[in-house]
Steps between C-alpha positions, in 0.01 A plus 500: 500500500636785277883486439618847628841472335407341171614604163394835356416547141692803353174650371340478850775670707259790581280272694767376738400601858730754655562734792551873427528805700537331839719224644369150469345304783495121577150498362626644167762211466237238583279641242777502239510875464849530664805280527627613832409716810710661765371562847569848614584824319532466127412734214347422164670628192276704279484329181228361251421139592477244358766552250721309257879450550778286402684355801890440460557183706841424685628296217434769245208352340173706483132419558178695437333595819188694616592744783216474769658677786758789577630575843789702637751304711844551643670386174274704282173431309384126544269352252270215513468343160323213336682334201276434201591142522350471850637539864608817664804675625669789670762735342643838517382769250849523362472125370196582268451697192153639510290470174248781508308407194485132598666199368500600152734808575 
């Protein structure tokens, strides 16, 4: 079986599955194209996905992530991210610094 949340090579970030232009579904999460889904009314945030970012963690450290999902929630824009080291996470857009030119920028 393929590991949906395994490591991502920095040079391969563009191939990470993502959901853009619409809210994610349960099927998207099961396929590894989204980290979360919300039943009911949600709105997708219009942004180019996948995209590279630096996520600032609660302890002040930073990790490189690929943003694969962006939706508008009550607290603001919520992102589904995949750290390059593997795994997944959910964070607010205010917790990341987007890297529009990829990880070399």
